[in-house]
C-alpha positions in Angstrom: 124.6 126.1 71.2 122.9 129.7 71.2 120.2 130.6 69.1 122.9 132.6 66.4 125.1 129.6 66.4 121.9 127.0 65.5 120.4 129.4 63.2 123.7 129.7 61.4 123.8 125.8 61.5 120.5 125.1 60.3 120.9 127.2 57.6 120.2 126.0 54.1 119.9 122.4 55.4 117.0 119.9 56.7 117.8 119.0 59.8 116.8 115.0 61.3 115.8 115.2 65.2 116.1 111.7 66.7 112.2 110.6 67.5 112.3 107.8 69.8 114.7 108.7 72.7 111.3 108.5 75.0 110.3 104.7 73.4 114.0 104.1 74.2 114.3 104.5 78.1 111.0 103.3 78.6 112.4 99.7 77.2 114.9 100.0 79.9 113.0 100.5 83.2 110.0 98.4 84.5 106.6 99.0 84.6 105.2 102.1 86.1 108.8 104.0 86.7 109.3 107.0 84.7 112.0 106.7 82.5 113.0 110.6 83.6 114.7 108.3 86.5 117.6 107.0 85.1 119.2 110.3 84.7 119.9 109.9 88.2 120.0 106.0 88.5 121.9 105.2 85.7 123.0 108.4 84.0 125.6 106.3 81.8 122.4 104.3 79.8 121.1 107.8 79.0 124.7 108.7 77.5 124.6 105.8 75.7 121.2 106.4 73.8 122.5 110.0 73.3 125.1 108.8 71.8 123.5 105.8 69.5 121.4 109.0 68.4 123.8 111.3 67.7 125.4 108.7 64.5 121.8 109.7 62.9 120.6 112.7 64.0 121.4 116.4 63.5 119.1 117.0 66.8 118.6 114.9 70.2 116.3 115.8 73.0 117.0 115.1 76.5 115.3 112.6 78.5 112.6 115.1 79.9 109.4 114.0 78.4 107.6 113.4 81.5 109.9 115.8 84.2 107.3 117.9 85.7 105.8 117.6 89.2 102.6 115.8 88.4 104.3 113.4 87.1 107.5 112.5 89.3 105.0 112.9 92.7 104.0 109.2 91.1 107.2 108.0 92.2 108.0 110.5 95.0 110.8 112.7 93.4 108.4 115.7 92.8 110.7 117.9 95.0 113.8 116.8 92.3 112.1 118.1 89.0 114.8 121.4 88.7 117.8 118.7 89.4 116.5 116.1 87.3 115.6 118.7 84.7 119.4 120.2 84.8 120.9 117.0 85.4 119.0 115.1 82.1 120.2 118.5 79.7 123.7 118.0 80.9 124.0 114.3 80.6 
């Protein structure tokens, strides 16, 4: 959606933004695994959460809260930051 399309969509209304996407993802992964890894390993599960939120919200978030080099270095994925972010936006 372009900036002008978003502005037209939002004009004269209150937008509802989904609230706990990261919490939903964290519940699906074990221990210290960043939920962003689901974008690469289980994209269907990420899409399912997105679909559930589209029933309730006007705007949904991507699974990219911790998709940065520092956080992803913990699990050896710091070299895949761009790939992970692009795929998350695509989902």
